[in-house]
C-alpha positions as CSV (number, residue, x, y, z in Angstrom):
1,M,13.5,7.2,-8.3
2,G,14.3,5.8,-4.9
3,M,12.1,4.1,-2.3
4,P,9.5,6.4,-0.8
5,N,10.6,7.5,3.0
6,K,8.3,7.3,5.9
7,D,7.2,11.1,5.4
8,E,6.1,10.2,1.9
9,V,4.2,7.2,3.0
10,K,2.6,8.7,6.0
11,G,1.7,11.9,4.1
12,K,-0.1,9.8,1.5
13,Y,-2.0,8.0,4.2
14,E,-2.9,11.2,6.1
15,A,-4.2,12.7,2.8
16,A,-6.3,9.7,2.0
17,V,-7.8,9.6,5.6
18,G,-8.4,13.2,5.4
19,A,-10.1,12.9,1.9
20,V,-12.4,10.2,3.1
21,K,-13.3,12.1,6.2
22,E,-14.0,15.1,4.0
23,K,-16.2,13.3,1.6
24,V,-18.2,11.7,4.6
25,G,-18.7,15.0,6.3
26,H,-20.0,16.2,2.9
27,V,-22.3,13.4,2.6
28,I,-23.8,13.5,6.2
29,D,-23.9,17.2,6.2
30,D,-21.4,17.6,9.0
31,K,-19.4,20.9,8.2
32,E,-17.0,20.5,10.9
33,M,-16.0,16.9,9.8
34,E,-15.6,18.2,6.3
35,R,-13.3,21.0,7.4
36,Q,-11.4,18.7,9.5
37,G,-11.0,16.3,6.8
38,A,-10.0,19.0,4.3
39,A,-7.2,20.2,6.8
40,E,-5.9,16.7,7.3
41,H,-5.9,16.0,3.5
42,D,-3.8,19.3,2.9
43,A,-1.6,18.5,5.8
44,G,-0.9,15.0,4.5
45,D,-0.1,16.5,1.0
46,V,2.5,18.7,2.4
47,R,4.0,16.0,4.5
48,H,4.2,14.0,1.4
49,Q,5.9,16.8,-0.6
50,V,8.5,17.5,2.2
51,G,9.3,13.6,2.2
52,K,9.7,13.9,-1.5
53,I,12.1,16.9,-1.2
54,K,14.0,15.1,1.5
55,R,14.5,11.9,-0.7
56,K,15.5,14.1,-3.7
57,V,18.2,15.9,-1.7
58,G,19.5,12.8,-0.4
59,E,19.8,11.3,-3.7
60,A,21.6,14.3,-5.0
61,I,24.0,14.1,-2.2
62,E,24.7,10.4,-3.0
63,D,25.2,11.4,-6.7
64,V,27.8,14.1,-5.7
65,G,29.4,11.7,-3.3
66,K,29.8,9.0,-6.3
67,F,31.2,11.8,-8.6
68,V,33.8,12.9,-6.0
69,R,34.9,9.4,-5.3
70,K,35.7,8.8,-9.2
């Protein structure tokens, strides 16, 4: 597994911030904050997955390049 790219890292961060915001909204009974936090959490998860896909595609291209050079 290669190093995480910026989309993976930012996605994890955004998901964590969203999860905290969602929990705080629930605790203080602020439905709008809770919904916003859930949306940010989901968006962060998506960004993380997109980053993971980009990394895996890049690694596959590197592997093909190594194979072709042999």
